[in-house]
N, C-alpha and C positions, 0 to 999 in steps of 0.2 A: 736607502730610499725614504724620503720624508713626505709629509703631506703636500708640500709645495710642488715637488716633482710629480706626484700623483695628479694634482690638479692641472699642472701645465701640460704633461705629456700623456695623461690618461683620460682626462675629462674635457679639457679645452678644445682639442681637435674635433670632437663630436658636437660641441656647442657651436663652433664656427661653421661646421658643415650644415647644421640645422638652420643657422642664420643665413647662410648663403642660399640654400634652397628656398626657404620660406620668404626671404627678402626678394629673391628673383621672381617668385610667383606673385607676390604682392605687387611688385613694381610692374609686372606685365599686365596684371589685372586692372590696376588703377592708373597707370601711367604708360600705356602702350605706345603712345606717340613719343615718349621720352626714351625709348630704346634706340638711341642714336648717339653718335659721337659728338653731336653739336658742332659740326665742322666749322672751322673758321677760315676755310680756304679762300673765301671771297675777300677777307681782310688782307691776307698775305699768302703767297704761294711759293716764293722762291726758297725760303728756308724750310717750309713744310715739305717741299719736294726732295730736300736733302735729308732732313731729320726723320720724316715719317717712314720711308722705306728702310732706312738704316736701323731704326728702333724696332720696327715690326719684324723684319727678317731676323735680326739678331735675337729678339725675344722668342721667335718661333724655334730657332735652333737651341736656345737655352731650355725651353720647355721640353723639347725632344730629348735633350741630354738628361734632364731630370727624370723623365719617364723611363729611359733606359737604365739610368743608374739606380733608381729607387725600386723599380719593379722587377728587373731582371736579376735573379739571384746569382751568387758567385759560382754555384755548382753548375749552372747552365753554361756560362762562359768557359769553365774548365772542360766541360763535355765537348764544347766546340773547339777546344784546343787554342783558346785565346789566352795568352799569358797575362799575368797580373801587370807586369811592367808595360806591355803593349797597351793593355786596357787603360791604365792610368795615364800613359803618355797621350793617348788619343783624347781622353777626357780632359786633360790639362790643356792641350793645344786647341782642340775644337771648342771645348767649353769656354776656355779663356778668351778665344777670339770672338765667339758669339757674345759673351758677356761684355767685352770691350765695345763691340759694335752697338749693343743695346744701350750701354751707358753713354756712348758718344752721340747716338741718335737722340736719347732723352735730353742730353745736354743742349743739343741744338734746339729741340722743341721748347725747353725751359727758357733759353735765351730769347727765342722768338716770342714767347708768351710774356716775357718781362719787358722787352724792348719795343715791341710793336704796340702802340697805344690802343688800337681797335681790338686786338687780340687780348690785351690785358684787361680791357673793359668787359670783355665777354667771359672772363674767368669767374667761375662760381665758387662758392664756399667749399664744396666737396673737392673741386680741383685743387684748392690750396692745401687740402689735407692729403689728397691722393698722390700728387706729384712728389712731394718730399718723402712720403712713405715708399713709393715705388723706387725712388733713387736709393733709399736706405736698403731696401731689399736687394737690389742689384749689387750695391757696393759690398754688402755683407756676404753675398754669394761669391763675388770675386775674391774677397779676403779668404773665405773658406777654401776656394779652389787653389789659391796661392799657397796656403799652408800645407796643401797635399803634394807640393812639388818635391819635398825632401825624400831621401831614400827610406827613412824610418818614420815617416809621417803617419798621421791617423788614417786608418782605412774605414771610410764611411760605409762601405758595403757590409761591414761586420757590425756596424752600430746603428747609424741613422737609417739605413735601408731596412734593417731588420725591424726597427721600431715602426717604420712607415708601413711595411707589409702586415705587421701584426694588428694595425688598426682595422684592416679589412676583415680580419678574423674575429673582431670584437674582443680581443684579448691583448690589450696594449702591453708591449714589452717596455715598461717605463725605465728600468735601469739601462737599457741599450741606448736611450736618448739622454738620460740624465748624466751618463758618463762621457758624453761627447764633448769635444772642445767648445769653448765659449763662442767661437765664430759660427759654428754649426747651430748651436742652440739659439743664438741671436738671429741668425738667418731664418730659422724655422718660426720663431715668435713673430718676427716682422712679416713673414709671409702669411701667417694666420691672421694678423691684423689687417693685412691687405685684402684677404678673402672675406673677412667680416665686413669691410667697407665696400666691397665690390658691387653688391646689388644697388647701392644708393649713390653710385657715381657713374661717370661716363664709361667706365670699364665694362658696364653691362652690355655694351654693344658687341662684345666678343661672342655673346650667345646668339647673335643675329647675323652670322656669316651668310652672305647671299649665295647659298648653295643652289637655290632654284635657278640661278642664271645659267647653270650648266645644262639644264634639261628643258628650259623654256623655249618656245618657238622663236624663230628669227624675227627681229624687229624690221619692219619695212619702213624705210625712210623716204621722204619726199625728195625728188630729184632737185639738184641745185639749178638745173636749166629752167628758166621761167616758162610756164605754159603759155601758148599763144592764146590771146584773148579772142573769144567768140564774138563776132559782130552782132549788134542788136538786130532783131528781126525787122524793125521798122526801117533800118538802113538798107536792108537787102530786098525789101518788097515782098518777102515771103513770110506769111503768117502761119505759124505751126498749127496743124490740125484743120486748116481751111479746106484742103482737099477732101479730108475725111468727112467734114460736115456736108459738103456738096454731094458727095456720094451717098450719104445717108438720106438726104432729102430726095434725091432722084429715086432711090430705092423705095422710099415710102410712097412717092407719087406713083410708081409703077404698081405698087400693091393696091392703091386706091382705084386705079383704072381696072 
């Protein structure tokens, strides 16, 4: 273990976490209206309707697979009588399918952003940095998943997962990550770069999921049937309040008598 490994796997994760939290708080405080996807749906919606769900649903299952693979220790699956072969087969099939779906969806979105002039004009500088980085993270993850298909391949649950869980104990197991194959280390470094850029890009909209929509009251919409117009009082010969005024005058006259 050298100083570079210590800096990359023992210090850098905490720096990225601090930047992610502090940057998000700063962005929310000074650019609250910027917490948005800056949607370009008005410019083009056909490709967006294909690439958007494909990318987001694929990414959702990719994140779920990472949470299960990194946080659930091997001893727990053994206690649940889940064999290693079955676990890795599910991770390869489900994780690979989700990763391919996310890459395909991102490819459609990139094609849309490059080929549609209005969408390309709305692309910011951070978008030009985020999209290639996000594509690199997904491709590196797929490469790492593919390398685990062999019978004697690297078991990330005894290396990368151990390192990741040790970060929460504030005692990083640097050798566990330093000895991992290049594909896993590259995937981790690219992911940390993405999280460092996260608060300053459109990715910050992930922290503003509209969960309030699940509990808010129903929205009452106006009926599509046009309401019947009320005729003007001058056309009907009836003046609103005239009867009340006459009644008031007669009452007052009765009192004076």
